Backbone bond lengths (Angstrom), bond angles and torsions (degrees), N, CA, C in turn:
res aa  C-N    CA-C-N  psi(-1)  N-CA   C-N-CA  omega(-1)  CA-C   N-CA-C  phi
1 M - - - 1.462 - - 1.520 112.11 -
2 V 1.303 117.09 127.15 1.449 122.46 177.64 1.475 108.38 -96.66
3 L 1.357 117.78 114.02 1.466 123.32 177.23 1.535 111.55 -84.89
4 R 1.282 114.69 150.28 1.477 119.22 179.59 1.505 108.99 -151.49
5 K 1.337 117.87 154.51 1.456 120.34 174.21 1.506 104.17 -79.01
6 G 1.328 115.72 137.42 1.479 121.49 179.59 1.481 112.34 -97.77
7 T 1.314 115.18 165.55 1.439 123.01 169.95 1.491 112.42 -59.70
8 L 1.325 117.35 150.07 1.501 118.82 170.20 1.540 105.54 -81.00
9 W 1.316 114.83 120.79 1.449 121.61 178.30 1.439 111.00 -105.23
10 L 1.357 120.22 132.81 1.441 126.54 174.05 1.519 108.60 -107.85
11 V 1.292 118.28 112.79 1.449 119.20 -178.66 1.494 108.67 -105.99
12 T 1.349 117.45 117.94 1.448 121.07 -176.29 1.502 112.40 -84.86
13 F 1.323 116.78 119.95 1.437 120.08 169.11 1.561 102.77 -93.23
14 S 1.331 119.12 -117.68 1.451 116.17 163.90 1.532 107.50 -92.58
15 L 1.345 114.59 -18.29 1.474 120.66 172.03 1.489 107.24 -110.06
16 V 1.291 119.32 -163.90 1.460 121.65 178.01 1.510 110.75 -110.34
17 L 1.303 115.63 132.45 1.448 122.23 -179.40 1.521 110.22 -112.99
18 V 1.306 119.76 126.03 1.436 122.45 -179.66 1.500 108.56 -88.52
19 A 1.322 117.30 128.68 1.474 119.63 -178.48 1.512 107.78 -127.49
20 M 1.325 118.80 116.39 1.466 120.94 179.84 1.524 107.87 -97.06
21 S 1.300 116.49 141.68 1.483 122.13 172.33 1.497 108.37 -67.71
22 V 1.381 116.71 131.16 1.432 120.21 178.58 1.517 111.02 -123.32
23 A 1.275 116.89 158.85 1.481 124.50 174.51 1.502 114.36 13.68
24 G 1.334 116.83 62.77 1.471 119.77 -179.27 1.485 113.92 -106.57
25 H 1.317 115.17 168.38 1.454 120.10 173.50 1.579 104.31 -98.33
26 V 1.338 113.71 174.23 1.472 117.94 176.61 1.504 107.27 -69.25
27 C 1.368 117.11 132.60 1.430 123.79 -174.81 1.496 113.58 -86.00
28 A 1.364 116.66 132.41 1.430 121.79 177.60 1.501 111.89 -121.24
29 F 1.361 118.48 1.47 1.433 122.75 -178.78 1.507 108.77 -91.66
30 G 1.279 118.65 117.27 1.487 123.25 -175.54 1.525 109.41 65.73
31 A 1.310 115.63 -154.89 1.464 120.72 -178.16 1.510 109.61 -76.35
32 E 1.350 118.31 141.92 1.444 120.54 179.79 1.558 107.49 -71.94
33 S 1.329 115.24 146.07 1.433 120.06 -178.03 1.571 112.06 -58.18
34 A 1.250 114.28 131.96 1.513 118.30 178.33 1.496 108.44 -95.46
35 D 1.354 118.88 161.02 1.412 122.18 175.93 1.510 109.66 -64.19
36 G 1.309 115.90 147.08 1.471 119.42 179.09 1.516 111.67 118.80
37 K 1.313 116.56 -151.84 1.481 122.64 -176.06 1.492 111.96 -119.58
38 K 1.281 115.02 150.38 1.504 120.49 174.79 1.501 105.95 -129.72
39 I 1.331 117.25 132.95 1.422 123.93 176.33 1.536 109.59 -110.89
40 I 1.337 113.50 118.16 1.462 122.15 -175.06 1.485 111.12 -112.19
41 G 1.294 121.39 123.85 1.433 124.10 179.25 1.522 111.91 -81.89
42 F 1.309 117.74 116.48 1.448 123.61 178.88 1.536 107.90 -73.92
43 A 1.339 114.78 135.61 1.489 121.59 174.68 1.550 110.96 69.19
44 G 1.307 116.42 35.00 1.471 120.29 175.70 1.501 111.11 90.09
45 P 1.320 116.40 -178.24 1.435 121.20 -179.50 1.481 113.37 -57.01
46 P 1.375 120.38 129.49 1.430 122.74 -178.89 1.550 112.14 -53.69
47 H 1.304 118.15 136.63 1.448 129.90 178.28 1.512 113.97 65.74
48 L 1.382 117.65 0.91 1.437 119.35 -179.41 1.542 113.53 -107.84
49 G 1.333 115.49 -0.44 1.444 119.49 179.18 1.473 111.10 -176.60
50 G 1.321 115.71 178.69 1.455 120.94 179.72 1.494 112.08 -114.74
51 I 1.307 115.35 -154.76 1.509 121.73 -175.59 1.515 108.58 -55.91
52 G 1.294 117.87 -35.29 1.496 119.44 -173.46 1.535 114.30 -88.57
53 R 1.320 117.95 30.12 1.451 120.60 -174.44 1.550 109.13 -71.49
54 T 1.328 116.76 112.84 1.467 119.94 -177.82 1.508 109.21 -107.23
55 P 1.333 119.22 166.32 1.450 122.05 172.62 1.512 112.61 -55.16
56 L 1.345 116.68 -42.23 1.467 120.19 177.75 1.525 111.45 -55.76
57 A 1.274 116.18 -46.66 1.489 122.81 177.80 1.500 111.58 -62.67
58 M 1.328 115.01 -38.98 1.496 118.54 -178.57 1.543 110.21 -66.15
59 T 1.322 117.93 -31.86 1.487 118.43 -177.86 1.530 109.88 -65.70
60 K 1.356 115.07 -27.09 1.523 118.24 -179.43 1.507 108.44 -73.78
61 T 1.330 117.24 -28.23 1.464 122.90 174.68 1.501 109.58 -68.65
62 G 1.340 116.37 -44.95 1.457 121.66 179.15 1.511 111.79 103.82
63 A 1.331 115.17 137.48 1.497 121.51 -177.17 1.516 111.05 -59.96
64 G 1.382 116.46 -36.29 1.470 119.57 -176.70 1.498 110.66 -63.49
65 V 1.346 116.23 -42.16 1.482 118.45 -178.79 1.472 111.38 -69.47
66 V 1.326 117.92 -40.96 1.470 120.48 178.48 1.517 113.49 -65.46
67 D 1.327 115.59 -41.96 1.453 119.82 176.56 1.512 114.59 -64.43
68 A 1.309 116.15 -23.82 1.461 119.69 179.28 1.550 112.64 -79.55
69 L 1.295 119.39 -11.08 1.436 123.16 -179.19 1.522 110.60 -71.65
70 P 1.318 118.41 149.99 1.485 120.74 -178.18 1.551 112.22 -83.21
71 I 1.319 115.21 51.68 1.462 120.23 178.52 1.541 108.69 -134.76
72 D 1.342 114.67 164.33 1.463 118.89 179.74 1.546 112.74 -102.88
73 G 1.325 116.62 -12.78 1.474 119.89 177.12 1.487 110.37 -175.10
74 V 1.308 115.54 178.83 1.461 123.38 179.95 1.521 109.58 -133.86
75 I 1.333 114.86 160.65 1.442 122.10 168.49 1.492 108.31 -101.27
76 H 1.296 116.57 118.32 1.490 119.48 -174.02 1.519 111.44 -116.67
77 T 1.300 114.96 155.07 1.465 123.66 175.81 1.540 108.36 -100.78
78 M 1.281 117.31 163.88 1.447 122.88 174.95 1.569 108.51 -115.03
79 S 1.333 113.14 160.68 1.446 118.47 -176.56 1.533 109.27 -131.86
80 D 1.275 116.22 168.69 1.432 122.67 171.71 1.485 109.67 -83.26
81 N 1.339 115.53 78.62 1.446 124.07 -177.46 1.549 113.65 47.96
82 G 1.351 113.00 50.19 1.443 120.63 176.87 1.541 114.63 85.41
83 N 1.297 119.51 2.35 1.450 124.37 -179.97 1.559 107.93 -101.68
84 E 1.279 114.87 -123.12 1.466 124.02 -175.42 1.563 110.49 -60.57
85 L 1.298 116.99 134.88 1.454 120.15 173.53 1.578 108.88 -69.27
86 I 1.319 115.06 141.40 1.485 117.18 -177.83 1.506 112.68 -112.06
87 T 1.312 116.62 14.68 1.507 120.60 -178.51 1.481 113.13 -52.70
88 N 1.367 117.70 -42.46 1.486 120.31 -178.12 1.498 112.85 -84.06
89 R 1.306 120.36 -12.17 1.404 121.26 -170.08 1.528 116.50 -77.79
90 Y 1.311 115.88 -24.70 1.408 120.64 -173.36 1.538 113.83 -53.85
91 M 1.335 114.18 -38.58 1.484 119.71 -174.72 1.541 111.77 -99.69
92 N 1.306 114.57 11.66 1.481 120.78 178.29 1.491 110.71 -98.76
93 A 1.302 118.05 108.64 1.504 122.67 -175.36 1.504 111.17 -59.83
94 G 1.315 118.06 -23.08 1.468 119.57 -176.88 1.546 112.97 -98.39
95 A 1.328 117.72 10.19 1.452 119.16 -175.85 1.577 107.52 -132.98
96 P 1.332 116.41 90.50 1.473 117.82 -177.31 1.511 114.07 -63.82
97 V 1.323 114.32 141.69 1.480 119.98 174.58 1.535 105.40 -120.12
98 T 1.317 113.01 122.74 1.482 118.06 178.32 1.541 111.57 -111.16
99 Y 1.299 115.38 164.33 1.448 120.27 178.89 1.601 108.05 -66.25
100 D 1.301 116.07 -37.50 1.450 119.69 -177.46 1.542 111.46 -60.55
101 M 1.296 115.45 -34.68 1.471 119.41 177.43 1.546 113.16 -60.12
102 Q 1.292 115.77 -23.99 1.466 121.35 -171.72 1.534 111.65 -105.90
103 R 1.279 118.42 2.35 1.495 120.46 -173.48 1.496 111.88 -57.85
104 S 1.339 117.62 -42.82 1.469 120.19 -176.13 1.515 112.58 -62.83
105 D 1.376 114.99 -42.02 1.459 118.15 -179.05 1.522 109.81 -74.27
106 V 1.339 119.08 -34.60 1.435 121.02 175.40 1.545 111.48 -57.93
107 A 1.373 111.62 -51.63 1.500 118.39 177.54 1.537 112.21 -58.80
108 A 1.312 115.24 -41.79 1.489 118.27 179.81 1.559 111.79 -60.73
109 M 1.351 115.40 -40.92 1.498 119.07 -179.06 1.512 111.29 -68.42
110 T 1.342 114.90 -41.82 1.477 116.37 -175.37 1.540 113.01 -78.73
111 D 1.356 116.77 -23.82 1.457 119.41 -179.27 1.529 112.43 -96.05
112 M 1.324 119.81 -1.40 1.438 121.18 -174.25 1.513 111.54 -71.26
113 G 1.305 117.49 -29.71 1.446 119.79 175.90 1.548 114.82 79.27
114 L 1.354 116.13 30.34 1.446 120.36 177.80 1.552 109.85 -65.27
115 K 1.286 115.63 132.49 1.488 120.96 -178.19 1.547 112.63 -105.11
116 R 1.332 116.15 -35.34 1.488 116.96 -175.47 1.505 111.19 -113.99
117 V 1.293 119.42 -37.92 1.453 123.37 178.99 1.511 111.12 -83.50
118 T 1.336 117.84 78.50 1.449 121.31 -168.62 1.525 112.78 -119.73
119 E 1.291 119.30 -2.89 1.472 123.58 178.09 1.498 110.53 -88.46
120 N 1.348 116.50 62.13 1.434 121.90 -171.06 1.515 111.36 -100.08
121 F 1.386 114.66 128.44 1.411 121.37 -175.07 1.529 112.69 -107.29
122 Y 1.272 115.18 139.67 1.456 125.09 -175.40 1.516 108.87 -90.51
123 R 1.292 117.02 122.25 1.450 121.98 -169.58 1.527 114.73 -91.59
124 I 1.349 117.70 132.23 1.400 125.64 175.04 1.543 108.70 -128.65
125 N 1.287 119.32 120.15 1.464 123.46 173.45 1.525 107.50 -82.61
126 V 1.324 116.43 107.66 1.442 121.85 -171.40 1.505 112.77 -76.40
127 A 1.322 117.93 -41.49 1.444 121.36 -169.14 1.538 114.67 -104.15
128 A 1.302 120.32 -17.15 1.455 123.20 -170.21 1.551 114.64 -57.75
129 D 1.318 116.97 -44.57 1.466 121.54 -179.86 1.521 113.02 -119.85
130 L 1.307 116.90 20.29 1.461 122.01 177.70 1.516 108.27 -80.24
131 T 1.331 115.60 94.12 1.494 121.28 178.77 1.526 112.81 -112.75
132 A 1.303 117.36 -5.56 1.454 120.43 -178.37 1.522 111.59 -67.18
133 N 1.269 118.57 144.47 1.418 123.69 175.22 1.531 109.59 -65.07
134 W 1.320 118.49 134.14 1.483 121.73 179.16 1.508 113.55 -56.65
135 F 1.342 116.13 -21.69 1.443 119.59 -176.23 1.530 112.90 -102.46
136 D 1.310 118.17 7.07 1.470 123.36 -177.24 1.576 108.52 -91.95
137 D 1.297 116.82 96.89 1.455 122.28 -176.01 1.515 111.40 -60.58
138 K 1.354 116.24 -42.65 1.482 119.48 -175.51 1.520 109.18 -62.60
139 A 1.342 115.57 -43.51 1.467 118.20 -178.24 1.533 108.95 -66.82
140 W 1.274 118.79 -38.99 1.438 121.37 -180.00 1.554 113.59 -68.61
141 E 1.297 116.93 -29.95 1.463 119.66 172.64 1.555 110.10 -58.47
142 R 1.313 114.48 -42.47 1.488 117.72 -177.90 1.555 109.80 -72.17
143 I 1.325 118.41 -37.41 1.452 119.83 176.06 1.521 110.99 -64.54
144 L 1.301 117.36 -42.81 1.460 119.38 -177.96 1.526 111.36 -67.87
145 S 1.350 116.31 -31.30 1.490 120.99 173.51 1.485 109.35 -61.72
146 N 1.325 119.78 -42.89 1.488 122.89 175.86 1.493 112.30 -60.05
147 I 1.308 117.29 -41.05 1.447 122.48 -177.56 1.582 108.93 -68.99
148 K 1.256 117.03 -37.33 1.465 120.11 177.07 1.557 110.60 -64.11
149 S 1.359 116.55 -37.47 1.432 120.94 173.13 1.476 112.06 -61.42
150 A 1.377 115.86 -42.27 1.468 119.78 177.06 1.457 112.38 -63.00
151 S 1.343 118.60 -39.00 1.454 121.05 179.62 1.545 111.41 -62.22
152 R 1.300 114.77 -43.59 1.490 117.60 -179.58 1.493 109.23 -65.14
153 A 1.355 119.09 -44.11 1.439 121.69 -177.16 1.558 110.88 -63.40
154 A 1.316 114.55 -42.53 1.498 119.75 -178.87 1.500 110.05 -64.85
155 C 1.336 119.03 -38.25 1.430 122.27 178.14 1.491 110.77 -63.75
156 D 1.352 116.30 -49.13 1.420 118.56 -177.60 1.499 114.87 -70.66
157 A 1.370 116.12 -22.55 1.471 120.36 176.58 1.534 110.24 -84.79
158 R 1.333 117.53 -0.58 1.456 123.31 179.32 1.549 112.79 62.17
159 S 1.295 112.40 38.99 1.470 116.34 -178.95 1.531 109.80 -70.65
160 A 1.330 115.13 152.69 1.494 120.21 -179.90 1.539 107.47 -80.70
161 G 1.283 118.70 -15.76 1.465 121.55 -178.90 1.506 111.78 164.24
162 F 1.310 114.61 -163.39 1.462 119.68 -177.78 1.583 109.85 -117.20
163 M 1.324 116.05 143.65 1.441 119.10 169.79 1.518 106.79 -109.62
164 L 1.302 117.62 116.70 1.425 123.99 177.86 1.548 109.02 -96.07
165 D 1.337 114.52 111.20 1.440 118.71 174.90 1.511 108.06 -88.38
166 T 1.289 116.75 111.81 1.466 122.13 -173.72 1.496 113.86 -98.59
167 E 1.349 117.22 4.26 1.428 119.33 178.61 1.515 113.30 -61.50
168 Q 1.280 118.17 132.75 1.485 123.09 -176.80 1.539 109.66 -88.62
169 Y 1.348 116.57 77.69 1.433 122.04 -172.15 1.529 115.51 -60.06
170 N 1.296 117.11 -37.61 1.475 121.52 -169.88 1.527 109.13 -98.02
171 V 1.286 113.86 173.92 1.479 121.24 -179.21 1.498 111.15 -57.64
172 N 1.303 116.56 -39.14 1.433 121.94 175.38 1.482 109.30 -66.05
173 K 1.305 118.33 128.02 1.467 120.88 178.08 1.571 107.06 -125.78
174 P 1.326 113.78 96.12 1.470 119.47 -171.80 1.523 113.15 -64.34
175 F 1.331 118.49 -21.95 1.485 119.27 -178.18 1.522 111.06 -97.96
176 S 1.325 119.04 12.92 1.434 123.89 176.72 1.565 107.91 -102.23
177 Y 1.346 114.67 112.09 1.469 117.65 178.04 1.533 112.80 -60.41
178 M 1.324 115.39 -34.91 1.484 121.18 -174.79 1.500 110.20 -65.47
179 L 1.352 119.84 -20.73 1.450 122.16 -173.78 1.533 109.58 -102.06
180 Q 1.273 117.26 1.23 1.499 119.56 -178.37 1.575 108.01 -71.24
181 P 1.327 117.37 134.14 1.450 121.66 -172.73 1.554 116.02 -63.33
182 D 1.343 113.32 -27.02 1.491 117.47 -178.31 1.522 112.21 -118.55
183 R 1.304 115.60 34.39 1.498 118.22 -178.74 1.549 111.89 -67.52
184 M 1.360 116.08 -21.65 1.412 119.77 178.76 1.558 111.33 -72.78
185 E 1.331 116.19 -22.08 1.455 122.72 179.09 1.534 112.63 -96.61
186 K 1.331 114.44 -27.24 1.474 119.38 -175.41 1.517 111.50 -121.61
187 S 1.268 117.65 130.39 1.445 122.60 -172.66 1.532 111.17 -75.27
188 W 1.323 115.54 165.60 1.445 122.14 172.61 1.503 113.26 -53.88
189 D 1.274 117.69 -43.67 1.456 121.40 -179.84 1.528 112.93 -68.51
190 E 1.329 115.32 -34.20 1.521 118.27 173.40 1.509 109.93 -63.74
191 Y 1.307 117.54 -42.59 1.423 121.17 -177.99 1.525 110.97 -66.56
192 R 1.334 115.19 -44.32 1.505 118.03 178.63 1.494 110.25 -58.20
193 A 1.274 119.02 -45.06 1.481 122.70 -179.62 1.499 112.01 -61.77
194 Q 1.366 116.51 -42.12 1.455 120.89 -178.60 1.557 110.62 -69.87
195 V 1.315 116.87 -44.01 1.441 120.41 179.48 1.575 110.19 -63.47
196 R 1.333 115.34 -37.31 1.444 117.66 176.86 1.538 110.85 -63.07
197 R 1.304 117.39 -40.52 1.467 123.54 176.05 1.555 110.73 -58.08
198 R 1.304 114.88 -46.35 1.493 120.04 179.41 1.507 109.82 -65.58
199 G 1.349 120.14 -34.69 1.433 122.76 176.58 1.542 111.83 -61.70
200 R 1.303 115.84 -43.60 1.459 119.79 177.04 1.526 113.08 -62.27
201 Q 1.317 114.19 -44.10 1.493 120.59 177.43 1.542 110.08 -61.11
202 F 1.272 114.67 -45.55 1.457 120.86 178.96 1.578 110.75 -57.30
203 M 1.265 116.09 -48.38 1.481 120.19 -179.32 1.519 112.21 -64.65
204 E 1.329 116.44 -37.49 1.450 120.45 177.49 1.538 110.39 -63.39
205 A 1.365 115.79 -41.48 1.440 119.98 179.33 1.541 110.95 -69.87
206 L 1.350 115.28 -37.59 1.468 119.24 -175.88 1.522 108.93 -66.13
207 S 1.274 119.60 -31.63 1.450 123.94 -177.59 1.494 113.93 -98.41
208 S 1.324 117.38 6.46 1.437 120.98 -171.62 1.547 114.07 -62.60
209 S 1.292 118.78 -35.06 1.474 122.10 178.25 1.501 112.74 -101.21
210 C 1.310 117.10 -26.86 1.448 122.15 -179.19 1.527 109.67 -130.65
211 P 1.334 116.83 98.41 1.476 119.98 -177.77 1.527 108.56 -70.93
212 G 1.346 115.06 151.86 1.449 119.60 176.70 1.480 117.37 76.59
213 P 1.324 120.81 42.58 1.469 118.84 -177.37 1.511 115.40 -74.76
214 R 1.327 114.07 151.46 1.464 116.91 164.05 1.491 105.65 -86.39
215 V 1.313 117.16 140.93 1.467 120.91 -177.81 1.560 106.69 -129.35
216 L 1.336 113.76 107.33 1.459 119.65 179.69 1.533 107.82 -97.23
217 I 1.305 116.98 127.07 1.505 122.47 -171.32 1.486 109.37 -118.80
218 T 1.345 116.81 128.26 1.444 120.73 -177.04 1.533 113.92 -67.09
219 F 1.316 116.04 -60.35 1.465 120.58 176.71 1.502 106.18 -115.23
220 S 1.335 118.67 112.26 1.467 122.23 -174.05 1.551 107.07 -123.90
221 N 1.350 115.81 -147.64 1.440 119.76 -172.80 1.521 112.35 -67.29
222 S 1.310 120.05 -23.80 1.432 123.12 172.95 1.492 111.76 -58.96
223 Y 1.309 115.69 -37.08 1.502 122.82 179.52 1.508 109.40 -65.66
224 V 1.318 115.68 -44.21 1.462 121.01 -177.86 1.535 110.90 -68.47
225 V 1.313 117.06 -38.65 1.470 121.69 176.76 1.507 110.39 -60.76
226 D 1.336 117.94 -37.04 1.445 119.78 -178.77 1.519 113.39 -70.58
227 D 1.346 115.82 -20.27 1.452 122.46 177.41 1.562 110.63 -82.40
228 K 1.293 118.84 115.38 1.472 119.63 -172.85 1.551 111.41 -86.80
229 A 1.315 118.55 1.36 1.454 120.48 179.46 1.523 111.07 -71.70
230 P 1.319 120.05 159.12 1.425 121.21 171.58 1.513 111.91 -59.83
231 A 1.310 118.75 143.61 1.501 123.35 -171.49 1.516 111.42 -55.73
232 H 1.324 118.10 -37.08 1.455 119.50 -172.33 1.510 113.13 -74.42
233 I 1.340 117.54 -11.14 1.475 118.41 176.13 1.544 111.38 -116.41
234 M 1.314 118.46 3.59 1.485 121.69 175.47 1.556 108.95 -68.80
235 S 1.271 116.35 149.85 1.479 121.85 175.38 1.500 110.57 -64.04
236 M 1.365 120.24 -29.23 1.460 122.27 -178.53 1.545 108.60 -122.22
237 G 1.339 116.63 32.03 1.432 119.70 -175.82 1.499 114.99 -63.63
238 L 1.325 117.67 -25.05 1.510 120.95 179.89 1.527 111.38 -87.38
239 W 1.345 117.79 -12.08 1.474 119.07 -176.76 1.516 112.03 -58.53
240 P 1.319 123.01 -46.63 1.473 119.79 -179.17 1.529 112.88 -56.65
241 A 1.330 118.46 -32.51 1.504 120.44 178.68 1.544 107.12 -67.70
242 F 1.318 119.72 -39.24 1.466 123.22 179.13 1.533 109.17 -62.44
243 L 1.375 116.20 -46.11 1.487 121.17 -178.23 1.530 108.35 -66.23
244 D 1.324 119.02 -41.22 1.434 120.63 177.50 1.520 112.32 -59.36
245 G 1.300 116.09 -38.66 1.435 122.51 176.61 1.552 110.60 -63.39
246 M 1.362 116.44 -44.40 1.439 117.53 176.49 1.498 112.10 -58.52
247 M 1.375 115.45 -37.44 1.501 117.54 179.81 1.504 110.95 -78.38
248 D 1.334 119.45 -13.70 1.468 121.22 175.14 1.528 110.94 -73.31
249 A 1.282 115.80 -26.43 1.461 118.90 -175.72 1.517 111.10 -61.47
250 D 1.328 115.59 143.99 1.476 120.76 179.83 1.516 109.48 -77.67
251 V 1.294 116.95 68.19 1.451 122.78 -171.99 1.539 108.46 -137.57
252 V 1.295 115.92 135.84 1.465 120.49 171.54 1.514 109.75 -81.65
253 A 1.327 117.71 120.58 1.440 122.09 -174.91 1.487 113.88 -154.05
254 E 1.317 119.22 165.98 1.441 125.36 174.38 1.545 108.38 -121.89
255 F 1.315 117.05 128.62 1.465 119.43 178.47 1.518 108.92 -110.63
256 I 1.324 114.81 132.39 1.464 120.88 -177.94 1.561 108.51 -123.81
257 D 1.268 113.15 120.31 1.511 121.15 178.21 1.521 108.17 -80.03
258 G 1.288 117.23 109.94 1.431 121.63 -174.62 1.526 114.79 -73.08
259 Y 1.296 119.59 -19.08 1.399 125.28 174.01 1.548 113.22 52.99
260 E 1.338 115.10 51.74 1.451 121.13 -172.67 1.543 111.53 -63.11
261 Q 1.278 117.36 -21.34 1.477 118.98 179.61 1.510 112.44 -63.40
262 S 1.351 119.18 -10.09 1.428 121.61 175.97 1.530 110.31 -84.39
263 Y 1.296 117.81 4.79 1.460 124.44 179.17 1.549 111.57 -52.58
264 T 1.338 115.69 -36.99 1.462 118.87 -178.97 1.484 116.31 -88.27
265 Y 1.329 117.87 0.09 1.459 119.87 179.10 1.514 110.61 -67.99
266 R 1.280 118.32 144.45 1.464 122.13 179.91 1.504 107.37 -120.36
């Protein structure tokens, strides 16, 4: 692993979130990070849309308006050709995501003609609909197929990288060992090893069409460090194993801890 200092990234929610690049590899996905600061608008261009801001919606705003904003890029979602948002579907073993579903948004992003706002990140909600058992190989085959479709779409859309939203929005909390259905049969160490394996597979799929991705993560290891509880009872106690697995993959990449818990800083 080749470590490097990363750019200082400022990710705008409704406030400003500081995200430092951590333990990354040299980046080959899109333009390599330059020295200085990058300001990335979360959920699309500020004041021009909400959480569901897609490339198709951005085209209605117009490249000139987006390029005039004081930002370097946006985090965008993808849709089923302008219909249902597919942000949550990637990690849902029962909800296939194909490249064809994303063609309209891919074309919108490439044809938009953005000249300055080009550090655009492709959003994947990792935990929201992840209900598959970590040990279910068949379910994970379907999830990894979805991630490979995302990789191809992100590459063709000329994305600067991926934004992984790791917030566990639903009652199901896949990174909580205490909520695993078979934790009485499988130990904490068994789960950590399996989650790490899935993290490696996930990263291999994520980089399958575009090697060297930047990976911006909303709640990452900094969030876990802030939690003083023992890891096996933390709500995100299994997340570090997943990230370790991502870093185990034989992939050149840059990992950026988005530190979303700074959302409330003033």
